C-alpha positions as CSV (number, residue, x, y, z in Angstrom):
1,M,51.6,4.4,17.1
2,I,51.6,1.6,19.7
3,K,53.9,0.6,22.6
4,V,55.2,-3.0,22.7
5,Y,57.1,-4.5,25.6
6,V,59.6,-7.2,24.7
7,S,61.5,-9.4,27.1
8,R,65.3,-9.1,26.6
9,F,68.0,-11.4,27.9
10,N,71.7,-11.8,26.9
11,R,73.7,-14.4,28.9
12,E,76.8,-12.4,28.5
13,T,75.5,-9.1,30.0
14,D,72.2,-9.9,31.9
15,T,71.5,-11.8,35.1
16,E,67.8,-12.1,34.5
17,P,65.3,-11.1,31.7
18,H,63.9,-7.6,31.6
19,L,61.2,-5.8,29.6
20,E,62.1,-3.1,27.1
21,C,59.5,-0.8,25.5
22,Y,59.4,0.0,21.8
23,E,57.1,2.4,20.0
24,I,56.1,1.4,16.4
25,E,53.5,2.2,13.9
26,K,50.8,-0.5,13.8
27,T,49.8,-1.6,10.3
28,P,46.5,-3.4,9.5
29,Y,46.4,-7.0,10.6
30,M,49.9,-6.7,12.0
31,K,51.0,-9.9,13.9
32,V,53.5,-10.2,16.7
33,L,56.1,-11.5,14.3
34,D,55.6,-8.4,12.1
35,A,56.0,-6.2,15.2
36,L,59.2,-7.8,16.2
37,Q,60.6,-7.4,12.8
38,A,59.5,-3.7,12.7
39,I,61.2,-3.1,16.1
40,N,64.4,-4.6,14.8
41,D,64.2,-2.5,11.6
42,K,63.4,0.8,13.4
43,Y,65.7,0.5,16.4
44,D,68.4,-1.9,15.2
45,A,67.4,-3.8,18.4
46,D,68.7,-7.2,17.3
47,I,65.9,-9.0,19.2
48,S,66.4,-12.8,18.8
49,F,63.4,-14.9,18.0
50,R,62.5,-18.0,16.0
51,S,60.3,-18.1,13.0
52,S,60.0,-20.3,9.9
53,C,56.7,-20.9,8.0
54,R,54.8,-17.8,9.1
55,A,51.6,-19.8,8.5
56,G,50.9,-21.4,11.9
57,Q,52.2,-24.8,10.7
58,C,55.6,-25.3,12.2
59,G,55.3,-24.0,15.8
60,S,58.8,-22.6,15.8
61,C,57.6,-19.0,16.7
62,G,55.9,-20.0,20.0
63,I,56.1,-17.1,22.6
64,L,54.1,-15.9,25.6
65,F,51.8,-13.1,24.6
66,K,50.2,-11.3,27.6
67,G,51.1,-14.3,29.7
68,N,49.6,-16.9,27.4
69,G,51.2,-19.3,24.9
70,A,50.7,-18.2,21.3
71,L,52.3,-18.3,17.8
72,A,54.0,-15.0,16.9
73,C,52.8,-15.5,13.3
74,Q,49.2,-15.8,14.3
75,K,48.6,-13.4,17.3
76,E,47.7,-9.9,16.3
77,I,49.7,-7.2,18.0
78,S,48.0,-4.6,20.3
79,D,49.0,-1.5,22.2
80,G,50.7,-2.4,25.5
81,A,51.3,-6.0,24.5
82,I,53.9,-7.9,26.5
83,I,56.0,-10.4,24.5
84,E,58.0,-13.0,26.5
85,P,59.7,-16.3,25.9
86,L,58.1,-19.6,26.6
87,K,58.7,-21.0,30.1
88,F,62.0,-22.9,29.3
89,P,65.6,-21.9,29.9
90,I,66.3,-18.8,27.9
91,I,69.1,-18.9,25.3
92,K,68.7,-15.3,24.2
93,D,65.7,-12.9,24.2
94,L,62.7,-15.0,22.9
95,I,64.7,-18.1,22.0
96,V,64.5,-20.9,24.5
97,D,66.1,-24.2,25.1
98,K,63.5,-27.0,24.6
99,S,65.9,-29.9,25.1
100,S,64.3,-30.8,28.4
101,I,60.9,-31.7,27.0
102,E,62.5,-33.3,23.9
103,A,64.6,-35.5,26.2
104,K,61.5,-36.4,28.2
105,V,59.8,-37.6,25.0
106,K,62.8,-39.5,23.9
107,D,63.1,-41.3,27.3
108,L,59.4,-42.3,27.0
109,E,60.1,-43.9,23.7
110,L,56.8,-42.7,22.3
111,S,56.7,-44.5,18.9
112,L,54.2,-46.9,17.6
113,Q,54.6,-50.5,19.0
114,C,52.6,-52.9,16.8
115,D,52.5,-56.3,15.3
116,H,53.1,-55.5,11.6
117,K,51.7,-58.8,10.5
118,N,48.4,-58.2,12.2
119,E,48.4,-54.6,11.0
120,L,48.5,-55.9,7.4
121,D,45.9,-58.6,8.0
122,N,43.3,-56.2,9.5
123,T,41.6,-53.2,8.0
124,I,41.4,-50.2,10.3
125,T,38.2,-48.3,10.1
126,K,37.7,-44.5,10.5
127,E,35.6,-45.2,13.6
128,E,38.6,-47.0,15.2
129,T,41.0,-44.1,14.5
130,K,38.7,-41.1,15.3
131,D,40.0,-40.7,18.9
132,T,43.7,-40.8,17.9
133,K,43.1,-38.4,15.0
134,K,41.7,-35.8,17.4
135,V,45.1,-35.3,19.0
136,R,47.4,-35.8,16.1
137,S,47.7,-32.3,14.7
138,C,50.1,-30.9,17.3
139,I,52.9,-28.8,15.8
140,E,55.0,-28.8,19.0
141,C,54.9,-25.1,19.7
142,Y,54.6,-25.9,23.5
143,S,52.1,-23.1,24.1
144,C,50.0,-25.4,26.2
145,L,53.0,-26.5,28.3
146,S,54.0,-22.9,29.0
147,T,50.5,-21.9,29.9
148,C,49.3,-24.8,32.0
149,P,48.8,-23.6,35.6
150,V,49.7,-26.9,37.2
151,V,53.0,-27.2,35.3
152,N,54.0,-23.7,36.1
153,I,52.6,-23.1,39.6
154,A,52.0,-26.4,41.5
155,T,54.7,-28.0,43.5
156,E,53.6,-31.5,42.5
157,E,55.0,-32.6,39.1
158,F,52.8,-32.9,36.1
159,G,53.9,-33.9,32.6
160,G,51.4,-31.4,31.3
161,P,49.0,-31.3,28.3
162,Y,51.8,-31.8,25.7
163,L,52.9,-35.1,27.1
164,M,49.3,-36.2,28.0
165,R,48.3,-35.6,24.4
166,Y,51.4,-37.3,23.1
167,I,50.8,-40.4,25.2
168,D,47.1,-40.6,24.3
169,K,48.0,-40.4,20.6
170,F,49.5,-43.9,20.9
171,E,47.2,-45.2,23.7
172,T,44.1,-44.7,21.4
173,D,45.7,-45.9,18.2
174,P,44.2,-49.2,17.3
175,R,47.5,-50.5,16.0
176,E,49.3,-49.8,19.3
177,S,50.1,-53.1,21.1
178,F,51.9,-51.5,24.1
179,D,49.9,-50.3,27.2
180,R,50.7,-46.6,27.5
181,L,48.4,-46.0,30.5
182,K,51.1,-46.5,33.1
183,E,53.2,-43.8,31.4
184,A,50.2,-41.4,31.7
185,L,49.7,-42.3,35.3
186,D,53.4,-41.8,36.0
187,E,53.3,-38.3,34.4
188,G,50.3,-37.2,36.6
189,L,47.2,-38.2,34.7
190,Y,45.1,-37.1,37.8
191,N,47.0,-33.8,38.3
192,C,45.0,-31.9,35.6
193,T,42.3,-29.4,36.8
194,S,40.3,-29.5,33.5
195,C,40.7,-25.7,33.2
196,G,40.8,-25.9,29.4
197,K,43.6,-23.4,29.1
198,C,45.6,-25.7,26.8
199,L,42.7,-25.8,24.3
200,A,42.3,-22.0,24.5
201,V,45.9,-21.4,23.5
202,C,46.4,-24.3,21.1
203,P,46.8,-23.0,17.4
204,K,45.4,-26.4,16.3
205,N,42.4,-26.4,18.7
206,I,43.4,-29.7,20.3
207,N,41.2,-30.4,23.3
208,T,43.7,-32.2,25.4
209,F,41.6,-32.6,28.5
210,G,38.4,-33.7,26.8
211,D,39.9,-35.8,24.0
212,A,43.0,-37.2,25.8
213,I,43.0,-36.9,29.6
214,E,39.3,-37.7,30.2
215,K,39.6,-40.6,27.8
216,M,42.6,-42.1,29.5
217,R,41.0,-41.6,32.9
218,A,38.0,-43.6,31.7
219,I,40.4,-46.3,30.5
220,A,42.1,-46.3,33.9
221,V,38.8,-46.8,35.6
222,A,37.8,-49.6,33.2
223,N,41.0,-51.5,33.9
224,G,41.1,-50.9,37.6
225,S,44.0,-48.5,37.8
226,G,41.8,-45.5,38.5
227,P,40.2,-43.3,39.8
228,L,41.9,-41.9,42.9
229,P,40.4,-43.3,46.1
230,E,38.9,-39.9,46.9
231,H,37.0,-39.9,43.6
232,V,35.3,-43.2,44.3
233,Q,33.1,-41.4,46.9
234,F,31.6,-39.2,44.2
235,K,30.0,-42.2,42.6
236,E,29.0,-43.9,45.8
237,N,27.2,-40.7,47.0
238,I,25.4,-40.3,43.7
239,L,24.2,-43.9,43.8
240,E,23.0,-43.4,47.3
241,N,21.2,-40.0,47.1
242,G,21.7,-38.6,43.6
243,R,24.3,-36.1,44.8
244,S,28.1,-36.2,44.6
245,I,28.4,-34.9,48.1
246,K,26.8,-35.6,51.5
247,T,25.3,-33.0,53.8
248,D,24.0,-32.4,57.3
249,K,22.0,-29.4,56.1
250,A,18.4,-29.4,54.8
251,S,18.3,-29.8,51.1
252,F,17.5,-26.5,49.2
253,I,15.1,-28.3,46.9
254,E,13.1,-29.6,49.8
255,E,12.8,-26.1,51.3
256,A,12.3,-24.1,48.0
257,E,9.0,-22.5,47.1
258,N,8.0,-23.6,43.6
259,Y,6.0,-21.9,40.9
260,T,4.8,-24.9,38.9
261,G,3.4,-22.6,36.2
262,S,6.8,-21.1,35.4
263,K,8.6,-22.1,32.3
264,V,11.9,-21.2,33.9
265,A,13.5,-23.9,36.0
266,F,16.5,-23.9,38.4
267,F,19.1,-26.7,38.1
268,T,20.6,-26.5,41.6
269,G,23.6,-28.7,41.3
270,C,25.0,-30.7,44.2
271,M,26.9,-27.9,45.9
272,V,23.9,-25.5,46.1
273,D,21.4,-28.1,47.0
274,Y,23.5,-29.6,49.8
275,K,26.4,-27.3,50.8
276,F,25.3,-23.7,50.0
277,P,21.5,-23.7,50.1
278,E,21.6,-20.0,51.1
279,I,22.8,-19.1,47.6
280,G,19.8,-20.8,46.2
281,H,17.5,-18.8,48.4
282,K,19.2,-15.6,47.4
283,L,18.6,-16.5,43.7
284,V,14.9,-16.9,44.4
285,K,14.8,-13.6,46.2
286,I,16.6,-11.7,43.5
287,L,14.5,-13.1,40.7
288,K,11.3,-12.1,42.7
289,E,12.7,-8.6,43.0
290,N,12.8,-8.5,39.2
291,G,9.3,-10.1,38.7
292,I,10.6,-13.5,37.7
293,D,9.1,-16.7,39.1
294,I,11.1,-19.8,39.0
295,D,10.4,-23.5,39.5
296,V,12.8,-25.8,41.4
297,P,11.6,-29.2,40.2
298,E,12.1,-32.3,42.4
299,G,13.8,-35.4,41.0
300,Q,16.8,-33.6,39.5
301,V,20.1,-35.3,40.2
302,C,23.9,-34.6,39.7
303,C,24.8,-33.4,36.2
304,G,27.6,-36.0,36.2
305,S,30.5,-33.6,35.9
306,P,32.4,-35.2,38.8
307,L,32.1,-38.6,37.1
308,L,33.0,-37.3,33.7
309,R,36.1,-35.5,34.9
310,T,37.4,-38.5,36.8
311,G,36.6,-41.2,34.2
312,Q,33.7,-42.8,36.0
313,T,31.4,-42.7,33.1
314,D,29.3,-45.8,33.4
315,I,26.3,-44.2,35.1
316,V,26.4,-40.8,33.3
317,Q,23.7,-41.8,30.8
318,E,21.3,-42.6,33.6
319,L,21.9,-39.2,35.2
320,V,21.4,-37.4,31.9
321,D,18.2,-39.3,31.2
322,K,16.8,-38.5,34.7
323,N,17.5,-34.7,34.3
324,K,16.2,-34.7,30.7
325,E,12.9,-36.0,31.9
326,V,12.7,-33.6,34.9
327,F,13.4,-30.5,32.7
328,K,11.8,-31.5,29.4
329,D,8.8,-29.1,29.7
330,Y,10.8,-25.9,30.6
331,D,11.8,-23.2,28.2
332,T,14.9,-22.2,30.1
333,V,17.1,-24.0,32.7
334,I,19.2,-21.7,34.9
335,T,22.5,-22.7,36.5
336,I,24.5,-20.9,39.2
337,C,27.4,-23.3,39.1
338,S,29.8,-23.0,36.1
339,G,30.7,-26.7,36.2
340,C,27.0,-27.7,36.0
341,G,26.3,-25.2,33.2
342,A,29.3,-26.4,31.1
343,T,28.4,-30.0,31.6
344,L,24.7,-29.5,30.7
345,K,25.6,-27.4,27.6
346,N,28.7,-29.3,26.4
347,N,28.4,-32.9,27.6
348,H,24.7,-33.8,27.8
349,P,24.1,-33.3,24.1
350,E,26.5,-36.2,23.5
351,Y,24.1,-38.3,25.7
352,G,21.0,-37.2,23.9
353,S,19.8,-34.3,26.0
354,K,19.9,-30.7,24.7
355,L,18.1,-28.3,27.1
356,N,18.1,-24.5,26.8
357,V,20.6,-23.9,29.6
358,M,21.7,-20.4,30.7
359,D,24.2,-19.3,33.3
360,I,22.6,-16.9,35.8
361,S,24.8,-14.0,34.6
362,E,23.7,-14.3,30.9
363,F,20.1,-14.8,32.1
364,L,20.0,-11.7,34.4
365,V,22.2,-9.2,32.6
366,D,19.4,-7.7,30.6
367,K,16.6,-8.3,33.1
368,L,17.9,-6.6,36.2
369,D,16.0,-3.5,37.3
370,A,18.9,-1.2,38.0
371,N,16.6,1.4,39.7
372,K,16.0,-1.1,42.5
373,L,19.7,-1.7,43.3
374,K,20.8,0.1,46.5
375,E,24.4,1.3,47.0
376,V,27.0,-1.2,48.2
377,D,30.2,0.3,49.5
378,M,32.7,-2.3,48.4
379,T,35.8,-2.8,46.2
380,V,35.6,-6.1,44.4
381,T,37.5,-8.1,41.7
382,Y,36.2,-11.0,39.6
383,H,37.5,-14.5,39.1
384,D,36.5,-16.2,35.8
385,P,35.6,-19.8,36.5
386,C,37.3,-22.0,33.9
387,H,34.0,-23.7,33.1
388,L,32.3,-20.4,32.6
389,G,34.9,-18.2,30.8
390,R,36.3,-20.9,28.6
391,G,33.8,-23.6,29.0
392,Q,30.8,-21.4,28.1
393,G,32.4,-18.3,26.6
394,I,30.8,-16.0,29.2
395,K,33.1,-13.3,30.5
396,D,31.3,-9.9,29.9
397,A,27.9,-10.6,31.5
398,P,29.2,-11.0,35.1
399,R,31.3,-7.9,34.9
400,E,28.3,-5.9,33.5
401,I,26.2,-7.0,36.4
402,I,28.9,-6.0,39.0
403,E,29.2,-2.6,37.4
404,M,25.5,-2.0,37.6
405,I,25.6,-2.0,41.4
406,P,25.9,1.5,42.8
407,G,28.9,2.2,45.0
408,V,30.8,-0.9,44.0
409,E,34.3,-0.2,42.8
410,F,35.5,-2.9,40.4
411,N,39.3,-3.6,40.0
412,E,40.4,-6.3,37.5
413,M,43.1,-8.7,38.7
414,L,46.2,-9.5,36.7
415,Y,45.0,-12.8,35.3
416,P,41.3,-13.2,36.1
417,C,41.0,-16.3,33.9
418,Q,43.8,-18.2,35.6
419,C,42.5,-21.5,37.1
420,C,42.1,-21.4,40.9
421,G,42.7,-25.2,41.2
422,A,39.2,-26.3,42.2
423,G,38.2,-28.4,39.2
424,G,38.9,-31.8,37.6
425,G,38.7,-33.7,40.9
426,I,41.8,-31.9,42.1
427,K,40.2,-30.3,45.2
428,S,39.4,-33.7,46.7
429,G,42.1,-35.9,45.0
430,K,45.1,-33.6,45.0
431,P,44.4,-30.9,47.6
432,E,48.0,-29.8,47.6
433,I,47.7,-28.7,43.9
434,A,44.4,-27.0,44.6
435,L,46.0,-25.0,47.4
436,D,49.1,-24.1,45.3
437,L,46.9,-22.6,42.6
438,S,44.5,-20.9,44.9
439,K,47.3,-19.2,46.8
440,S,48.7,-17.9,43.4
441,K,45.2,-16.5,42.6
442,A,44.9,-15.1,46.1
443,E,48.0,-13.0,45.7
444,M,46.5,-11.5,42.5
445,I,43.3,-10.7,44.4
446,K,45.2,-9.1,47.3
447,D,47.1,-6.9,44.8
448,T,43.8,-5.4,43.6
449,G,43.0,-4.0,47.1
450,A,39.6,-5.7,46.9
451,D,37.3,-6.4,49.9
452,A,36.0,-9.4,48.1
453,V,36.5,-11.6,45.1
454,V,33.3,-12.4,43.2
455,T,32.7,-15.6,41.1
456,I,29.9,-17.8,39.8
457,C,31.0,-21.3,41.0
458,P,30.7,-22.7,44.5
459,F,33.8,-24.8,44.0
460,C,35.9,-21.7,43.0
461,E,34.3,-19.8,45.9
462,L,35.4,-22.4,48.4
463,N,38.9,-22.9,47.0
464,L,39.6,-19.2,46.6
465,Q,38.7,-18.6,50.2
466,D,41.1,-21.4,51.2
467,G,43.8,-19.7,49.2
468,L,43.1,-16.3,50.8
469,N,43.1,-17.8,54.3
470,A,46.4,-19.5,53.5
471,I,48.2,-16.3,52.7
472,G,46.8,-14.5,55.7
473,C,44.0,-12.6,53.9
474,E,41.0,-13.9,55.8
475,N,39.6,-10.4,55.7
476,I,39.1,-10.7,51.9
477,K,35.9,-12.7,51.2
478,S,35.2,-15.0,48.4
479,M,31.5,-14.7,47.3
480,H,29.1,-15.8,44.7
481,I,27.8,-13.0,42.4
482,L,24.3,-13.6,43.9
483,E,25.6,-12.8,47.4
484,L,26.9,-9.4,46.0
485,L,23.5,-8.8,44.3
486,D,21.7,-9.7,47.5
487,K,23.5,-6.9,49.3
488,A,22.2,-4.5,46.8
489,Y,18.6,-5.6,47.6
490,E,18.9,-5.6,51.3
């Protein structure tokens, strides 16, 4: 038997939705849709919900499952599951009124505008249609829209992944004669954090950020309508010194002790090299404690992530080629920034470079000598960086490392994978969105009673601390996992 919590709401009797608990017998491969039907049959509960095809094709049974958008016919039920309606006005129970987004689409007049004579005269190739085909399989379940952190948390308006995908479908269609880019800009093209949550919940695996938003940002840069003024500095800094940021500190690479015979290299990234060199030094110390020598090769440059995320792609190939040459003779390349790791793993192969890249948590998890770890009297929680949890599929290794440290009490927060707002150029270009999201995350951190929130991304570390400070929790510290490990080696 399992317990299932379902959101109930009846306009005639309720002022707001509330959860009701039902106990049912779980059958093999039971889906949420099956569970709802079983509850109605057992309790005569009369829960209202939409369903049609039961095959993940129509999108009508979209719901929130444990806070994330999903199809009730696809998501397997589990004990303690919470089933809620999508984030639209509720008609009854799990049935919502989607007329607002439907009206928005109607107002945008998103239909193909083309010269039919030219369409007949010219043959369209598969190569010309590959971009538009990537975003055409949407079934309008609105899971992405109900899960997007910017849409649901930030005060600044954003059309969201559904509309961005819809607009891009026409913008990248070779038959389209109307310029759709202004519509994308008006709907907040630069308000996306690149968190990847829309892809994670999409039943059709549409990569809205990578295949729609990034593409349109690149088009905006090409025609002069982008990027945001704050993003221009990224490229100028890289052209000047190979790094996306400036510093008044000594470069970590210049100070680092190298082991040129080592086959393990450290890709520092811009933030560690210029802004947080102390984290780099802690890495070297911790690896030494575990008998691992590491090389910090000179000549490495920005991975190109800030440029890719903001559409400034014209010099990315040059950056990839430089890093490929620098790291070509190493067996393993370690990163301690989730954004760098995801870019090296996911984007660089498209530019002809495929290094054996490992996040520090996946590299260390089976190499740490637990007998050397001293007790650390702290309560901590963990924030999953979007570009690590979703971008690289790494969630367990950091938690396993934290739980190895004697004395540390680990409390999971409500939604550890919810974006903190630091990515996608948001921190610099739309700081108000970054702060809205970081404050939301800070409230979850506060609720755990933790002394510190641990993460593996300098951008997240910085933005989470801003959020904690903004809600009056300066006493809770945001720290890199290497800082926590360093305490265990003091």
